[in-house]
SEFISE-91147 format. One record per atom (N, C-alpha, C): residue in one letter; atom name; chain; x, y, z. Coordinates in Angstrom, 1 decimal, decimal comma. Example, Ala and Ser with C-alpha at 12.3 -4.5 7.8 and 13.67 -1.06 7.14 Angstrom:
// SEFISE-91147
A N A 13,2 -5,7 7,8
A CA A 12,3 -4,5 7,8
A C A 13,2 -3,3 7,8
S N A 12,8 -2,2 7,1
S CA A 13,7 -1,1 7,1
S C A 12,9 0,0 7,9
***
This chain:
// SEFISE-91147
M N A 55,3 47,3 -37,3
M CA A 53,7 46,5 -38,3
M C A 53,6 44,7 -37,4
I N A 52,1 44,8 -38,1
I CA A 51,6 43,0 -37,1
I C A 52,2 42,7 -38,3
A N A 53,3 41,1 -38,8
A CA A 52,7 40,7 -39,3
A C A 51,8 39,5 -39,6
A N A 51,6 39,2 -38,3
A CA A 50,7 37,8 -38,5
A C A 50,5 37,7 -37,4
V N A 49,4 36,2 -36,6
V CA A 49,0 36,0 -36,1
V C A 49,6 34,7 -35,5
D N A 50,8 35,2 -34,0
D CA A 51,9 33,9 -33,8
D C A 51,4 32,8 -32,5
H N A 50,0 33,3 -32,3
H CA A 49,2 31,4 -31,2
H C A 48,0 33,0 -30,6
V N A 47,2 31,9 -30,7
V CA A 46,2 32,3 -30,1
V C A 45,4 31,3 -28,5
Q N A 45,3 32,0 -27,5
Q CA A 45,9 30,9 -26,5
Q C A 44,0 30,8 -25,1
L N A 44,2 30,3 -25,2
L CA A 42,8 29,7 -24,4
L C A 42,8 29,1 -23,3
A N A 41,7 28,7 -23,1
A CA A 42,1 28,5 -21,1
A C A 41,4 27,4 -20,8
A N A 41,8 26,7 -19,5
A CA A 41,0 25,4 -19,2
A C A 41,3 25,4 -18,2
P N A 41,2 23,7 -17,2
P CA A 40,6 24,1 -15,7
P C A 41,5 23,0 -15,5
P N A 42,5 23,9 -14,0
P CA A 43,6 22,7 -13,0
P C A 43,2 20,9 -13,7
G N A 44,2 20,6 -13,9
G CA A 44,2 18,9 -13,5
G C A 43,3 18,6 -15,9
S N A 43,5 19,7 -16,4
S CA A 42,4 19,2 -17,7
S C A 43,2 18,7 -18,6
E N A 45,3 19,0 -18,4
E CA A 45,9 18,5 -19,7
E C A 45,9 16,8 -20,2
P N A 45,2 16,0 -19,6
P CA A 45,3 14,5 -20,3
P C A 43,7 14,5 -21,3
E N A 43,1 15,7 -20,7
E CA A 42,1 15,0 -21,3
E C A 42,1 16,4 -22,9
L N A 43,0 17,5 -22,8
L CA A 43,2 18,4 -24,0
L C A 44,5 18,0 -25,6
R N A 45,0 16,7 -24,1
R CA A 46,0 16,5 -25,8
R C A 45,6 15,7 -26,5
A N A 44,3 14,6 -25,7
A CA A 43,8 13,6 -26,0
A C A 43,0 14,3 -27,7
Y N A 42,4 15,3 -27,5
Y CA A 41,8 16,7 -28,7
Y C A 42,5 16,8 -29,4
Y N A 43,3 17,7 -28,5
Y CA A 43,9 18,4 -29,7
Y C A 44,6 17,8 -30,5
T N A 45,1 16,2 -29,9
T CA A 46,3 15,0 -31,0
T C A 45,1 14,4 -31,1
G N A 44,6 13,5 -30,7
G CA A 44,0 12,4 -31,1
G C A 42,8 12,2 -32,0
V N A 41,6 13,8 -31,9
V CA A 40,8 14,0 -32,1
V C A 41,4 14,7 -33,4
L N A 40,8 15,9 -33,7
L CA A 41,8 17,5 -34,0
L C A 42,8 17,0 -35,3
G N A 44,1 15,8 -34,8
G CA A 45,3 15,8 -35,7
G C A 45,8 17,1 -35,6
M N A 46,5 17,2 -34,3
M CA A 47,4 18,7 -33,9
M C A 48,4 17,5 -33,7
T N A 49,7 18,7 -33,2
T CA A 50,7 18,6 -32,7
T C A 51,4 18,9 -31,5
E N A 51,8 18,7 -30,3
E CA A 51,8 18,8 -28,8
E C A 53,6 19,8 -29,7
L N A 53,0 20,8 -29,8
L CA A 54,3 21,7 -29,0
L C A 55,9 21,8 -27,4
R N A 56,4 21,4 -28,2
R CA A 57,0 21,3 -26,2
R C A 57,3 23,1 -25,3
K N A 56,6 22,9 -24,2
K CA A 56,2 24,6 -23,7
K C A 57,9 24,3 -23,3
P N A 58,7 25,8 -22,9
P CA A 59,9 26,1 -22,1
P C A 59,2 25,1 -21,0
P N A 60,5 25,5 -19,9
P CA A 61,0 24,2 -19,2
P C A 60,3 25,3 -17,9
V N A 60,2 26,8 -17,5
V CA A 60,3 28,2 -17,1
V C A 58,3 27,9 -17,9
L N A 57,6 28,2 -18,6
L CA A 56,1 27,7 -18,9
L C A 55,9 27,0 -18,9
A N A 56,4 25,6 -18,8
A CA A 55,0 24,3 -18,4
A C A 54,9 24,0 -17,0
A N A 56,4 25,0 -16,0
A CA A 55,9 24,4 -14,3
A C A 54,9 25,5 -14,4
R N A 53,5 26,1 -14,9
R CA A 52,7 26,6 -14,6
R C A 50,8 25,8 -15,5
G N A 51,7 24,7 -16,5
G CA A 50,5 23,9 -16,8
G C A 50,3 24,6 -18,3
G N A 49,5 23,3 -18,7
G CA A 48,5 23,6 -20,3
G C A 49,3 22,8 -20,8
C N A 48,7 23,7 -22,1
C CA A 50,0 22,4 -23,7
C C A 49,7 23,5 -24,6
W N A 50,5 23,4 -25,3
W CA A 50,4 24,1 -26,3
W C A 50,8 22,6 -27,6
F N A 50,2 23,5 -28,7
F CA A 49,3 22,6 -30,4
F C A 50,2 23,6 -31,4
A N A 50,0 22,4 -32,0
A CA A 50,0 23,0 -34,1
A C A 49,8 22,8 -34,7
A N A 49,0 22,9 -36,0
A CA A 48,9 22,0 -37,3
A C A 48,8 23,0 -38,4
G N A 49,2 23,9 -39,3
G CA A 49,3 23,4 -40,7
G C A 50,1 25,2 -39,9
G N A 49,3 25,9 -40,0
G CA A 50,0 27,8 -39,7
G C A 48,9 28,0 -38,1
A N A 48,5 27,3 -37,8
A CA A 47,9 27,5 -36,3
A C A 48,5 27,1 -35,7
V N A 48,8 27,7 -34,5
V CA A 49,1 27,0 -33,4
V C A 47,8 28,0 -31,9
L N A 47,9 26,8 -31,2
L CA A 47,0 27,1 -29,7
L C A 47,2 26,8 -28,8
H N A 48,1 28,0 -27,6
H CA A 47,9 28,1 -26,2
H C A 46,9 27,7 -25,5
L N A 46,7 26,5 -24,6
L CA A 45,8 26,0 -23,8
L C A 46,2 26,5 -22,0
G N A 45,6 27,9 -22,6
G CA A 46,9 27,8 -20,7
G C A 46,4 27,4 -19,6
I N A 46,0 27,3 -17,9
I CA A 44,5 26,7 -16,6
I C A 45,6 28,3 -16,0
E N A 43,9 27,7 -15,7
E CA A 42,9 29,1 -14,9
E C A 42,2 28,0 -14,4
E N A 42,1 29,1 -12,5
E CA A 41,3 29,0 -11,6
E C A 40,2 28,6 -11,6
D N A 39,8 30,4 -12,1
D CA A 38,8 30,0 -12,0
D C A 37,9 29,5 -13,8
F N A 38,9 28,8 -13,8
F CA A 38,1 28,5 -15,3
F C A 36,5 28,8 -15,3
R N A 35,9 28,9 -16,7
R CA A 35,2 29,7 -17,5
R C A 34,4 29,5 -18,5
P N A 34,3 28,6 -20,2
P CA A 34,6 28,7 -21,4
P C A 34,2 29,8 -21,9
A N A 34,7 30,9 -23,4
A CA A 34,2 31,5 -23,0
A C A 32,6 31,1 -23,9
R N A 31,4 32,3 -24,4
R CA A 30,3 31,8 -24,7
R C A 30,4 32,2 -26,2
K N A 31,0 33,4 -26,5
K CA A 31,5 33,6 -27,8
K C A 32,7 34,4 -28,7
A N A 33,4 34,1 -27,3
A CA A 35,3 33,9 -28,3
A C A 35,6 32,0 -28,7
H N A 36,4 32,5 -29,8
H CA A 37,1 31,3 -30,1
H C A 37,7 31,6 -31,5
P N A 38,5 30,6 -31,7
P CA A 40,0 31,1 -32,9
P C A 39,1 30,1 -34,1
G N A 39,1 30,4 -35,2
G CA A 38,3 30,5 -36,7
G C A 40,0 29,4 -37,2
L N A 39,4 27,8 -37,2
L CA A 40,4 26,9 -37,8
L C A 40,0 26,5 -39,2
R N A 41,3 27,8 -40,2
R CA A 40,6 26,7 -41,9
R C A 41,3 25,3 -41,6
V N A 40,1 24,8 -42,4
V CA A 40,3 23,0 -42,8
V C A 40,6 23,1 -44,5
T N A 40,9 22,2 -44,5
T CA A 40,7 21,2 -45,7
T C A 40,2 20,0 -46,4
G N A 39,0 20,0 -47,1
G CA A 37,8 19,4 -46,4
G C A 36,8 18,9 -45,4
I N A 36,2 19,7 -45,1
I CA A 35,3 20,3 -44,1
I C A 34,6 19,1 -43,6
H N A 33,9 18,4 -45,1
H CA A 32,9 17,8 -44,0
H C A 33,5 16,6 -44,2
A N A 34,5 16,3 -44,5
A CA A 35,4 14,6 -43,4
A C A 35,3 14,7 -42,7
Y N A 36,3 16,6 -42,2
Y CA A 37,2 16,8 -41,4
Y C A 36,1 16,7 -40,0
A N A 34,5 17,1 -40,3
A CA A 33,1 16,8 -39,1
A C A 32,5 15,5 -38,6
K N A 32,8 14,7 -40,5
K CA A 32,9 14,0 -39,6
K C A 33,8 12,7 -38,6
R N A 34,6 13,4 -39,0
R CA A 36,1 12,9 -37,6
R C A 36,0 13,1 -36,8
L N A 35,8 14,0 -36,8
L CA A 35,2 14,8 -34,9
L C A 33,8 14,3 -34,8
Q N A 32,8 14,0 -35,3
Q CA A 31,8 13,7 -34,9
Q C A 32,0 11,7 -34,4
G N A 32,9 11,3 -35,1
G CA A 33,0 9,9 -34,9
G C A 34,6 9,4 -34,0
Q N A 34,5 10,8 -33,0
Q CA A 35,1 10,5 -32,0
Q C A 33,8 11,3 -31,1
G N A 32,8 11,6 -30,9
G CA A 32,2 12,3 -30,2
G C A 32,2 13,6 -30,3
A N A 32,0 14,5 -31,4
A CA A 32,3 15,8 -30,8
A C A 31,7 15,8 -31,2
A N A 30,9 17,0 -30,8
A CA A 29,3 18,0 -30,8
A C A 30,2 18,2 -33,0
V N A 29,1 19,3 -33,5
V CA A 29,6 19,7 -35,0
V C A 27,8 21,1 -34,9
V N A 28,0 21,7 -35,1
V CA A 27,1 22,2 -35,3
V C A 27,2 23,6 -36,6
W N A 26,8 23,5 -38,2
W CA A 26,7 23,6 -39,2
W C A 25,9 25,3 -39,3
D N A 26,8 25,8 -39,6
D CA A 26,5 27,4 -39,4
D C A 26,8 28,2 -41,1
Y N A 25,3 28,6 -41,3
Y CA A 25,6 28,8 -43,3
Y C A 25,4 30,0 -42,6
D N A 25,4 31,1 -41,8
D CA A 25,5 32,3 -42,3
D C A 26,9 33,1 -42,8
L N A 27,8 32,8 -43,4
L CA A 29,1 33,4 -44,0
L C A 29,0 32,7 -45,1
P N A 29,0 34,2 -45,8
P CA A 29,3 33,9 -47,4
P C A 30,2 33,6 -47,6
G N A 30,1 32,3 -49,3
G CA A 31,8 32,3 -49,4
G C A 32,3 30,6 -48,6
F N A 31,9 30,8 -47,6
F CA A 32,6 29,9 -46,7
F C A 31,4 28,7 -46,5
E N A 32,2 27,8 -45,7
E CA A 31,2 25,9 -45,4
E C A 32,0 26,2 -43,6
R N A 31,7 26,1 -42,8
R CA A 31,7 26,3 -41,7
R C A 31,0 25,7 -40,6
F N A 31,6 25,4 -39,4
F CA A 30,7 23,8 -38,4
F C A 31,4 25,3 -36,9
Y N A 31,2 25,1 -35,8
Y CA A 30,8 24,9 -34,6
Y C A 31,3 23,1 -33,4
S N A 32,4 23,2 -33,1
S CA A 33,0 22,6 -31,5
S C A 33,3 22,6 -30,6
Q N A 33,2 22,0 -29,4
Q CA A 33,5 22,3 -28,0
Q C A 34,9 21,2 -28,0
D N A 35,7 22,2 -27,0
D CA A 36,7 20,6 -27,0
D C A 36,7 20,5 -25,6
P N A 37,1 19,6 -24,7
P CA A 36,2 18,6 -24,0
P C A 35,6 19,7 -22,6
V N A 36,7 20,8 -22,7
V CA A 36,4 22,0 -21,9
V C A 35,1 23,1 -21,8
G N A 35,1 22,7 -22,4
G CA A 34,4 22,8 -23,5
G C A 34,6 24,8 -23,9
N N A 36,4 24,9 -24,5
N CA A 36,2 25,9 -25,7
N C A 34,9 25,7 -26,5
R N A 34,9 26,9 -26,8
R CA A 33,5 27,1 -28,9
R C A 35,5 27,2 -30,5
L N A 35,2 26,3 -30,6
L CA A 36,2 26,2 -32,2
L C A 35,6 26,4 -33,0
E N A 36,0 27,8 -33,8
E CA A 35,4 27,5 -35,4
E C A 35,9 26,8 -36,8
F N A 35,6 26,3 -37,2
F CA A 36,4 25,5 -38,6
F C A 35,9 25,6 -39,9
L N A 36,4 26,0 -40,7
L CA A 36,1 27,4 -41,7
L C A 36,5 26,1 -43,3
E N A 36,0 26,6 -44,4
E CA A 36,7 26,0 -45,8
E C A 36,0 27,5 -47,1
P N A 36,5 27,9 -47,4
P CA A 36,5 28,8 -48,6
P C A 35,2 27,2 -48,4
A N A 34,2 28,1 -49,3
A CA A 33,3 27,5 -50,5
A C A 33,6 27,1 -51,4
P N A 33,2 26,5 -52,7
P CA A 33,9 26,1 -53,4
P C A 33,0 26,9 -55,0
M N A 33,7 27,8 -56,0
M CA A 33,5 28,6 -57,0
M C A 32,1 28,1 -57,2
K N A 31,1 28,7 -57,3
K CA A 30,3 28,3 -57,9
K C A 29,9 28,0 -59,6
S N A 30,0 27,3 -61,4
S CA A 29,8 28,3 -62,0
S C A 28,2 28,8 -62,5
A N A 28,6 30,0 -63,6
A CA A 27,9 30,6 -63,6
A C A 27,1 29,9 -64,6
***
């Protein structure tokens, strides 16, 4: 039986690790995880925050996916969006998912990221 999602892997171009570290730790506020030595030799980096774990793997002929993306739950979504914008990241709001507030952004290599938070319940 599947119990949980362990991690989501995104691709990145060779040599992009410094940019990825700056973005995922500095802008998103995630923590870098130490990769096992045998995997660290392949390049890339891993990050975690709350229950979310993202692996960024190096792909020689990298092209960011246009639709595929992780959906990351956040708290205080409007403040979080301002944090990203303050760091120069684009934020595109999308109001089409009932019950949620959400926006999309991109990491420095063009990977699409979705950030969402359940919408506050409205009183009747």
